[in-house]
C-alpha positions as YAML, in Angstrom:
chain: A
units: angstrom
residues:
- id: 1
  name: UNK
  ca: [0.00, 0.00, 0.00]
- id: 2
  name: UNK
  ca: [2.84, 2.40, 0.80]
- id: 3
  name: UNK
  ca: [4.42, 1.70, -2.58]
- id: 4
  name: UNK
  ca: [1.17, 2.56, -4.34]
- id: 5
  name: UNK
  ca: [0.90, 5.74, -2.27]
- id: 6
  name: UNK
  ca: [4.46, 6.72, -3.18]
- id: 7
  name: UNK
  ca: [3.71, 6.20, -6.87]
- id: 8
  name: UNK
  ca: [0.61, 8.33, -6.57]
- id: 9
  name: UNK
  ca: [2.57, 11.02, -4.75]
- id: 10
  name: UNK
  ca: [5.13, 11.17, -7.53]
- id: 11
  name: UNK
  ca: [2.38, 11.67, -10.09]
- id: 12
  name: UNK
  ca: [0.48, 14.31, -8.10]
- id: 13
  name: UNK
  ca: [0.73, 17.97, -9.12]
- id: 14
  name: UNK
  ca: [1.03, 20.67, -6.51]
- id: 15
  name: UNK
  ca: [-0.77, 23.20, -8.71]
- id: 16
  name: UNK
  ca: [-3.56, 21.29, -10.51]
- id: 17
  name: UNK
  ca: [-5.59, 22.95, -13.26]
- id: 18
  name: UNK
  ca: [-8.79, 22.92, -11.19]
- id: 19
  name: UNK
  ca: [-7.46, 25.79, -9.06]
- id: 20
  name: UNK
  ca: [-7.04, 23.71, -5.91]
- id: 21
  name: UNK
  ca: [-3.78, 23.38, -4.03]
- id: 22
  name: UNK
  ca: [-2.89, 19.71, -3.67]
- id: 23
  name: UNK
  ca: [-0.59, 18.17, -1.12]
- id: 24
  name: UNK
  ca: [2.43, 16.54, -2.76]
- id: 25
  name: UNK
  ca: [3.76, 13.98, -0.31]
- id: 26
  name: UNK
  ca: [6.50, 11.63, -1.39]
- id: 27
  name: UNK
  ca: [6.97, 9.12, 1.38]
- id: 28
  name: UNK
  ca: [10.58, 8.36, 2.34]
- id: 29
  name: UNK
  ca: [12.40, 5.34, 0.89]
- id: 30
  name: UNK
  ca: [12.62, 3.78, 4.37]
- id: 31
  name: UNK
  ca: [8.83, 3.73, 4.74]
- id: 32
  name: UNK
  ca: [8.35, 0.04, 4.02]
- id: 33
  name: UNK
  ca: [11.08, -0.96, 6.47]
- id: 34
  name: UNK
  ca: [9.64, 1.26, 9.18]
- id: 35
  name: UNK
  ca: [6.30, -0.50, 8.89]
- id: 36
  name: UNK
  ca: [7.93, -3.72, 10.07]
- id: 37
  name: UNK
  ca: [9.10, -2.38, 13.43]
- id: 38
  name: UNK
  ca: [7.28, -2.74, 16.74]
- id: 39
  name: UNK
  ca: [9.22, -0.34, 18.98]
- id: 40
  name: UNK
  ca: [7.48, 2.86, 20.20]
- id: 41
  name: UNK
  ca: [9.56, 4.86, 17.71]
- id: 42
  name: UNK
  ca: [8.58, 2.58, 14.82]
- id: 43
  name: UNK
  ca: [4.91, 2.63, 15.76]
- id: 44
  name: UNK
  ca: [5.01, 6.41, 16.12]
- id: 45
  name: UNK
  ca: [6.54, 6.78, 12.65]
- id: 46
  name: UNK
  ca: [4.00, 4.32, 11.25]
- id: 47
  name: UNK
  ca: [1.19, 6.58, 12.48]
- id: 48
  name: UNK
  ca: [2.86, 9.59, 10.87]
- id: 49
  name: UNK
  ca: [3.45, 7.81, 7.56]
- id: 50
  name: UNK
  ca: [-0.14, 6.60, 7.55]
- id: 51
  name: UNK
  ca: [-1.36, 10.17, 8.05]
- id: 52
  name: UNK
  ca: [0.91, 11.40, 5.27]
- id: 53
  name: UNK
  ca: [-0.55, 8.76, 2.97]
- id: 54
  name: UNK
  ca: [-4.09, 9.94, 3.72]
- id: 55
  name: UNK
  ca: [-3.18, 13.60, 3.38]
- id: 56
  name: UNK
  ca: [-2.07, 12.82, -0.17]
- id: 57
  name: UNK
  ca: [-5.77, 12.60, -1.04]
- id: 58
  name: UNK
  ca: [-6.54, 16.15, 0.11]
- id: 59
  name: UNK
  ca: [-6.85, 19.34, -1.89]
- id: 60
  name: UNK
  ca: [-7.14, 22.85, -0.51]
- id: 61
  name: UNK
  ca: [-8.62, 26.07, -1.88]
- id: 62
  name: UNK
  ca: [-8.29, 29.74, -0.93]
- id: 63
  name: UNK
  ca: [-6.77, 31.08, 1.22]
- id: 64
  name: UNK
  ca: [-4.18, 28.25, 0.95]
- id: 65
  name: UNK
  ca: [-1.66, 28.77, -1.85]
- id: 66
  name: UNK
  ca: [1.44, 27.01, -0.53]
- id: 67
  name: UNK
  ca: [1.78, 23.80, 1.47]
- id: 68
  name: UNK
  ca: [5.02, 22.54, 3.03]
- id: 69
  name: UNK
  ca: [5.42, 19.15, 4.66]
- id: 70
  name: UNK
  ca: [8.60, 18.97, 6.79]
- id: 71
  name: UNK
  ca: [8.07, 15.24, 7.24]
- id: 72
  name: UNK
  ca: [9.13, 15.01, 3.59]
- id: 73
  name: UNK
  ca: [11.94, 17.51, 2.98]
- id: 74
  name: UNK
  ca: [13.20, 17.53, 6.60]
- id: 75
  name: UNK
  ca: [12.73, 13.77, 7.06]
- id: 76
  name: UNK
  ca: [16.38, 13.20, 8.06]
- id: 77
  name: UNK
  ca: [16.10, 15.64, 10.97]
- id: 78
  name: UNK
  ca: [12.69, 14.35, 12.00]
- id: 79
  name: UNK
  ca: [13.89, 10.76, 11.94]
- id: 80
  name: UNK
  ca: [16.90, 11.73, 14.05]
- id: 81
  name: UNK
  ca: [14.56, 13.39, 16.58]
- id: 82
  name: UNK
  ca: [12.30, 10.35, 16.83]
- id: 83
  name: UNK
  ca: [15.08, 7.78, 16.93]
- id: 84
  name: UNK
  ca: [17.02, 9.73, 19.54]
- id: 85
  name: UNK
  ca: [14.16, 10.56, 21.90]
- id: 86
  name: UNK
  ca: [11.25, 8.17, 21.28]
- id: 87
  name: UNK
  ca: [12.64, 4.69, 21.87]
- id: 88
  name: UNK
  ca: [10.59, 4.10, 25.04]
- id: 89
  name: UNK
  ca: [7.00, 4.63, 26.12]
- id: 90
  name: UNK
  ca: [6.05, 8.10, 27.38]
- id: 91
  name: UNK
  ca: [3.82, 9.28, 30.19]
- id: 92
  name: UNK
  ca: [3.19, 12.76, 28.76]
- id: 93
  name: UNK
  ca: [2.68, 14.00, 25.21]
- id: 94
  name: UNK
  ca: [2.97, 17.75, 24.64]
- id: 95
  name: UNK
  ca: [0.81, 18.52, 21.61]
- id: 96
  name: UNK
  ca: [1.08, 21.49, 19.28]
- id: 97
  name: UNK
  ca: [-1.22, 22.25, 16.37]
- id: 98
  name: UNK
  ca: [0.91, 22.53, 13.22]
- id: 99
  name: UNK
  ca: [4.42, 23.72, 12.26]
- id: 100
  name: UNK
  ca: [5.55, 27.33, 12.39]
- id: 101
  name: UNK
  ca: [7.53, 28.80, 9.46]
- id: 102
  name: UNK
  ca: [10.79, 29.20, 11.42]
- id: 103
  name: UNK
  ca: [10.44, 26.17, 13.69]
- id: 104
  name: UNK
  ca: [9.36, 22.73, 12.57]
- id: 105
  name: UNK
  ca: [9.03, 23.97, 8.99]
- id: 106
  name: UNK
  ca: [12.82, 24.36, 9.00]
- id: 107
  name: UNK
  ca: [13.93, 21.55, 11.31]
- id: 108
  name: UNK
  ca: [11.30, 18.80, 11.28]
- id: 109
  name: UNK
  ca: [11.05, 19.06, 15.10]
- id: 110
  name: UNK
  ca: [7.90, 20.42, 16.83]
- id: 111
  name: UNK
  ca: [8.49, 23.97, 18.11]
- id: 112
  name: UNK
  ca: [11.91, 23.39, 16.55]
- id: 113
  name: UNK
  ca: [13.69, 26.71, 16.90]
- id: 114
  name: UNK
  ca: [17.00, 26.16, 15.11]
- id: 115
  name: UNK
  ca: [19.41, 26.96, 17.94]
- id: 116
  name: UNK
  ca: [17.75, 24.58, 20.40]
- id: 117
  name: UNK
  ca: [17.33, 21.81, 17.83]
- id: 118
  name: UNK
  ca: [20.97, 22.02, 16.80]
- id: 119
  name: UNK
  ca: [22.72, 22.83, 20.08]
- id: 120
  name: UNK
  ca: [20.54, 21.40, 22.86]
- id: 121
  name: UNK
  ca: [18.70, 18.52, 21.21]
- id: 122
  name: UNK
  ca: [21.75, 17.72, 19.05]
- id: 123
  name: UNK
  ca: [19.65, 16.90, 15.99]
- id: 124
  name: UNK
  ca: [21.56, 16.39, 12.73]
- id: 125
  name: UNK
  ca: [20.67, 15.55, 9.15]
- id: 126
  name: UNK
  ca: [20.11, 16.87, 5.67]
- id: 127
  name: UNK
  ca: [17.23, 19.09, 4.61]
- id: 128
  name: UNK
  ca: [16.05, 19.41, 1.03]
- id: 129
  name: UNK
  ca: [13.39, 21.88, -0.13]
- id: 130
  name: UNK
  ca: [9.69, 21.78, -0.98]
- id: 131
  name: UNK
  ca: [8.94, 21.48, -4.67]
- id: 132
  name: UNK
  ca: [7.26, 24.89, -4.64]
- id: 133
  name: UNK
  ca: [8.55, 27.51, -2.21]
- id: 134
  name: UNK
  ca: [7.20, 30.91, -1.38]
- id: 135
  name: UNK
  ca: [10.01, 33.40, -2.10]
- id: 136
  name: UNK
  ca: [9.59, 34.93, 1.36]
- id: 137
  name: UNK
  ca: [9.61, 31.56, 3.13]
- id: 138
  name: UNK
  ca: [12.68, 29.64, 1.91]
- id: 139
  name: UNK
  ca: [13.61, 26.42, 3.66]
- id: 140
  name: UNK
  ca: [17.17, 26.66, 4.99]
- id: 141
  name: UNK
  ca: [17.08, 23.92, 7.63]
- id: 142
  name: UNK
  ca: [19.64, 24.27, 10.41]
- id: 143
  name: UNK
  ca: [21.15, 27.24, 8.55]
- id: 144
  name: UNK
  ca: [18.01, 29.33, 9.02]
- id: 145
  name: UNK
  ca: [18.88, 32.63, 10.69]
- id: 146
  name: UNK
  ca: [15.34, 33.50, 11.76]
- id: 147
  name: UNK
  ca: [14.30, 32.60, 15.29]
- id: 148
  name: UNK
  ca: [10.88, 31.22, 16.21]
- id: 149
  name: UNK
  ca: [9.86, 32.89, 19.46]
- id: 150
  name: UNK
  ca: [7.37, 30.18, 20.41]
- id: 151
  name: UNK
  ca: [9.98, 27.46, 19.97]
- id: 152
  name: UNK
  ca: [12.68, 29.41, 21.77]
- id: 153
  name: UNK
  ca: [10.35, 29.96, 24.72]
- id: 154
  name: UNK
  ca: [9.18, 26.35, 24.79]
- id: 155
  name: UNK
  ca: [12.54, 24.58, 24.56]
- id: 156
  name: UNK
  ca: [14.31, 27.33, 26.50]
- id: 157
  name: UNK
  ca: [11.97, 26.75, 29.43]
- id: 158
  name: UNK
  ca: [12.55, 23.01, 29.44]
- id: 159
  name: UNK
  ca: [16.29, 23.45, 29.05]
- id: 160
  name: UNK
  ca: [16.31, 25.53, 32.25]
- id: 161
  name: UNK
  ca: [13.99, 23.12, 34.04]
- id: 162
  name: UNK
  ca: [15.46, 19.79, 32.92]
- id: 163
  name: UNK
  ca: [19.06, 20.84, 32.15]
- id: 164
  name: UNK
  ca: [19.54, 17.90, 29.75]
- id: 165
  name: UNK
  ca: [17.27, 16.49, 27.03]
- id: 166
  name: UNK
  ca: [17.51, 13.07, 28.67]
- id: 167
  name: UNK
  ca: [15.59, 14.33, 31.71]
- id: 168
  name: UNK
  ca: [12.81, 15.82, 29.58]
- id: 169
  name: UNK
  ca: [12.44, 12.86, 27.23]
- id: 170
  name: UNK
  ca: [12.59, 10.28, 30.00]
- id: 171
  name: UNK
  ca: [8.83, 10.74, 30.43]
- id: 172
  name: UNK
  ca: [7.76, 13.23, 27.76]
- id: 173
  name: UNK
  ca: [7.62, 13.74, 24.01]
- id: 174
  name: UNK
  ca: [6.51, 16.60, 21.76]
- id: 175
  name: UNK
  ca: [4.33, 16.17, 18.69]
- id: 176
  name: UNK
  ca: [2.14, 18.27, 16.36]
- id: 177
  name: UNK
  ca: [-1.41, 17.27, 15.55]
- id: 178
  name: UNK
  ca: [-1.01, 18.27, 11.89]
- id: 179
  name: UNK
  ca: [2.33, 18.05, 10.02]
- id: 180
  name: UNK
  ca: [1.50, 20.55, 7.28]
- id: 181
  name: UNK
  ca: [2.49, 24.21, 6.93]
- id: 182
  name: UNK
  ca: [-0.13, 26.33, 5.18]
- id: 183
  name: UNK
  ca: [0.51, 29.78, 3.66]
- id: 184
  name: UNK
  ca: [-1.53, 32.25, 1.70]
- id: 185
  name: UNK
  ca: [-0.44, 34.16, -1.39]
- id: 186
  name: UNK
  ca: [1.62, 36.65, 0.62]
- id: 187
  name: UNK
  ca: [3.39, 33.92, 2.62]
- id: 188
  name: UNK
  ca: [1.40, 34.51, 5.79]
- id: 189
  name: UNK
  ca: [1.28, 31.42, 7.99]
- id: 190
  name: UNK
  ca: [-2.16, 29.83, 8.31]
- id: 191
  name: UNK
  ca: [-3.38, 27.46, 11.00]
- id: 192
  name: UNK
  ca: [-6.03, 24.78, 10.39]
- id: 193
  name: UNK
  ca: [-8.59, 27.13, 11.95]
- id: 194
  name: UNK
  ca: [-8.02, 29.50, 9.00]
- id: 195
  name: UNK
  ca: [-9.14, 26.88, 6.46]
- id: 196
  name: UNK
  ca: [-12.66, 26.62, 5.01]
- id: 197
  name: UNK
  ca: [-14.86, 24.62, 7.38]
- id: 198
  name: UNK
  ca: [-15.32, 21.50, 5.25]
- id: 199
  name: UNK
  ca: [-11.62, 21.18, 4.42]
- id: 200
  name: UNK
  ca: [-10.63, 21.93, 8.01]
- id: 201
  name: UNK
  ca: [-12.87, 19.22, 9.41]
- id: 202
  name: UNK
  ca: [-11.72, 16.61, 6.89]
- id: 203
  name: UNK
  ca: [-8.08, 17.45, 7.64]
- id: 204
  name: UNK
  ca: [-8.52, 17.39, 11.41]
- id: 205
  name: UNK
  ca: [-10.48, 14.14, 11.40]
- id: 206
  name: UNK
  ca: [-7.51, 12.48, 9.71]
- id: 207
  name: UNK
  ca: [-5.16, 14.09, 12.22]
- id: 208
  name: UNK
  ca: [-7.39, 13.05, 15.13]
- id: 209
  name: UNK
  ca: [-7.21, 9.41, 14.10]
- id: 210
  name: UNK
  ca: [-3.43, 9.59, 13.80]
- id: 211
  name: UNK
  ca: [-3.21, 11.22, 17.24]
- id: 212
  name: UNK
  ca: [-5.09, 8.30, 18.77]
- id: 213
  name: UNK
  ca: [-2.62, 5.91, 17.14]
- id: 214
  name: UNK
  ca: [0.31, 7.95, 18.52]
- id: 215
  name: UNK
  ca: [-1.13, 7.94, 22.04]
- id: 216
  name: UNK
  ca: [-1.57, 4.17, 21.89]
- id: 217
  name: UNK
  ca: [1.86, 3.59, 20.37]
- id: 218
  name: UNK
  ca: [3.63, 5.58, 23.08]
- id: 219
  name: UNK
  ca: [1.45, 4.46, 25.99]
- id: 220
  name: UNK
  ca: [0.66, 8.08, 26.86]
- id: 221
  name: UNK
  ca: [-1.47, 8.70, 29.93]
- id: 222
  name: UNK
  ca: [-1.61, 12.53, 29.72]
- id: 223
  name: UNK
  ca: [-1.83, 14.76, 26.65]
- id: 224
  name: UNK
  ca: [-0.95, 18.40, 27.27]
- id: 225
  name: UNK
  ca: [-2.31, 20.65, 24.56]
- id: 226
  name: UNK
  ca: [-0.07, 23.65, 23.89]
- id: 227
  name: UNK
  ca: [-2.77, 26.26, 23.47]
- id: 228
  name: UNK
  ca: [-6.55, 25.95, 23.65]
- id: 229
  name: UNK
  ca: [-6.98, 24.77, 20.07]
- id: 230
  name: UNK
  ca: [-4.68, 21.77, 20.47]
- id: 231
  name: UNK
  ca: [-6.15, 20.95, 23.89]
- id: 232
  name: UNK
  ca: [-9.74, 21.09, 22.63]
- id: 233
  name: UNK
  ca: [-8.99, 19.02, 19.55]
- id: 234
  name: UNK
  ca: [-7.10, 16.37, 21.52]
- id: 235
  name: UNK
  ca: [-9.95, 16.05, 23.99]
- id: 236
  name: UNK
  ca: [-12.47, 15.62, 21.17]
- id: 237
  name: UNK
  ca: [-10.32, 13.08, 19.33]
- id: 238
  name: UNK
  ca: [-9.59, 10.88, 22.32]
- id: 239
  name: UNK
  ca: [-13.12, 11.09, 23.71]
- id: 240
  name: UNK
  ca: [-14.60, 10.14, 20.34]
- id: 241
  name: UNK
  ca: [-12.25, 7.15, 20.21]
- id: 242
  name: UNK
  ca: [-13.35, 6.06, 23.68]
- id: 243
  name: UNK
  ca: [-9.86, 6.51, 25.13]
- id: 244
  name: UNK
  ca: [-9.51, 7.49, 28.78]
- id: 245
  name: UNK
  ca: [-6.30, 9.48, 28.35]
- id: 246
  name: UNK
  ca: [-6.23, 12.63, 30.46]
- id: 247
  name: UNK
  ca: [-6.21, 15.82, 28.37]
- id: 248
  name: UNK
  ca: [-5.12, 19.13, 29.87]
- id: 249
  name: UNK
  ca: [-3.50, 22.27, 28.54]
- id: 250
  name: UNK
  ca: [-0.84, 24.95, 28.97]
- id: 251
  name: UNK
  ca: [-0.75, 28.42, 27.51]
- id: 252
  name: UNK
  ca: [0.70, 28.73, 24.01]
- id: 253
  name: UNK
  ca: [4.05, 30.57, 24.06]
- id: 254
  name: UNK
  ca: [3.25, 32.61, 20.94]
- id: 255
  name: UNK
  ca: [4.31, 36.28, 21.06]
- id: 256
  name: UNK
  ca: [0.88, 37.08, 19.60]
- id: 257
  name: UNK
  ca: [-0.56, 36.05, 22.96]
- id: 258
  name: UNK
  ca: [-0.30, 39.10, 25.26]
- id: 259
  name: UNK
  ca: [-0.38, 36.91, 28.37]
- id: 260
  name: UNK
  ca: [2.54, 34.83, 27.10]
- id: 261
  name: UNK
  ca: [4.58, 38.02, 26.84]
- id: 262
  name: UNK
  ca: [4.08, 38.67, 30.55]
- id: 263
  name: UNK
  ca: [5.84, 35.69, 32.04]
- id: 264
  name: UNK
  ca: [5.06, 32.52, 30.07]
- id: 265
  name: UNK
  ca: [7.72, 30.50, 31.90]
- id: 266
  name: UNK
  ca: [6.35, 31.23, 35.36]
- id: 267
  name: UNK
  ca: [2.77, 30.64, 34.23]
- id: 268
  name: UNK
  ca: [3.74, 27.33, 32.65]
- id: 269
  name: UNK
  ca: [5.78, 26.16, 35.62]
- id: 270
  name: UNK
  ca: [2.86, 26.88, 37.95]
- id: 271
  name: UNK
  ca: [0.49, 25.07, 35.63]
- id: 272
  name: UNK
  ca: [2.71, 21.99, 35.40]
- id: 273
  name: UNK
  ca: [3.01, 21.94, 39.17]
- id: 274
  name: UNK
  ca: [-0.77, 22.15, 39.47]
- id: 275
  name: UNK
  ca: [-1.11, 19.24, 37.02]
- id: 276
  name: UNK
  ca: [1.48, 17.22, 39.03]
- id: 277
  name: UNK
  ca: [3.69, 16.97, 35.95]
- id: 278
  name: UNK
  ca: [6.63, 18.92, 37.37]
- id: 279
  name: UNK
  ca: [8.13, 15.94, 39.30]
- id: 280
  name: UNK
  ca: [8.46, 14.09, 35.97]
- id: 281
  name: UNK
  ca: [10.66, 16.88, 34.62]
- id: 282
  name: UNK
  ca: [13.21, 17.30, 37.39]
...
């Protein structure tokens, strides 16, 4: 099935004549081998590859004009992240919504601000480029000079709290509900909530099912949504699937959130203490 999906991906056009923007997802060569594994990392990647295969069927209309999938062009970095930090079951899954243009879009790591991915997480690998790039949003991988504030705040906080990645990843992992980056004609970043209702719901239903597979694969007992949107969607997905996983949330570290600009680290630390998560991180 993966081979057929890869053939279809190679034949798909990103800019079809019907005016819709189509996802163009070429699954990595290692996909078939990954499907044979039974470790948490292998099962996690299987869920992601399965979602990518289903996303191949989707088309998007205005306001979406550009779609990037870092699980394709930044696969090396993403695979390094998963293989390095996802070899065991996890108690907590921190869940974002979808990649930012200067975070995971560049590095293949959720909230993946370049400096922290390269220097603290010690992620390495090659990055190619999307087939169609917006001129204002080039993919430069670990050479990107732009900083993502949300990612710097997120990983910077856990670097201070945990000191080493090993302490953080002993019980926790970080994942995005949706792997795709959406942009409009001007290059403005779009979230799934910016999409037309029918397309948004179809997309998120696919992502919901993949999230349930991820939670099962990693043995997660608590999902922490990073921001209200991720928290609400995770709760809906897991409840619909009949899973009893606890779903809670922390404030999103985005600089567009005025509250996050007034002490996000302290707010988050207090929230994690309230949720009795803090002992898992020290």
